[in-house]
N, C-alpha and C positions, 0 to 999 in steps of 0.2 A: 505494500501498499503506499503510495507516496502521501510525499508531508502535507500538500497541502488536502488531498481526501482523508487524511486523516483528520488533520484539523477543521475540515468541514465535518465529520462524521463527529468531532469531539463537539463542537460549538451545537449542532442540532441537536445531541444527548445534553448539555446543559440546558439550553431553551426548554424544552420539553420537562425537562429537573425542575426549573425554575418555574414555569408554569403550574406544573400538579402543585409544585410548594405554593406557591401564590395561592391558588385554589383549596388548597388543605387548611391552610393557615390565617388565612386572612377572609374567607366567605361570609364566618358568622358577624363579624365588623362591618362589611362592607352593606349587608344586609341589615343591621341593624341602624344603621347611618341613613344608609336610604330608606329603611319606613318610618325612622323619625324625621327625617329630612319630608319625607312626601307628606306628613301630618301636618307639619308647620310651614312647608312652605308651596307656592304652588310651581312649577317649572316652568318660570319665562324666560330662564336661560336658556339658550342652547349647550352653551359650555358644559351648564350641570346635568343637564341630559344626554349627552354622549358620552360624559364619564361615568356617571348610572351608569348607561347600555354597558358601555366597555368594560365593567367591572364585571357584569355581570355574565358577558361574555369569558372574560378569563378563568371566572368561577368555572362556568361551564366546561370549558372549556378542558379545564385542569379535570373535574369530575368525568370526565370522558375516558381520557388519556390513563387517570389513575386506576379507572374500571378494566380498559382494558389488557393494564401491563399485570392487575390482579388476578385478572381471567387467565392470562396468558404464561403467570408463576404457575398456576394451578392447575395447568392442563400439563406442564412440561413435571 
């Protein structure tokens, strides 16, 4: 394996690990803050809306990746 391919492989593994870590460790704070914010404010600012959607997408993607890793680990 060339150095460039190895670096790319390691980078992709790190990104996947980071997304899973974020989803497992920050999902509850994201949702708690989001729900409290929804009850207090109306989403008038597009930035707030996009940030909320982005955080929930990160958590959802991390959940799916973690599930697939766990499923693969159990089948091996």
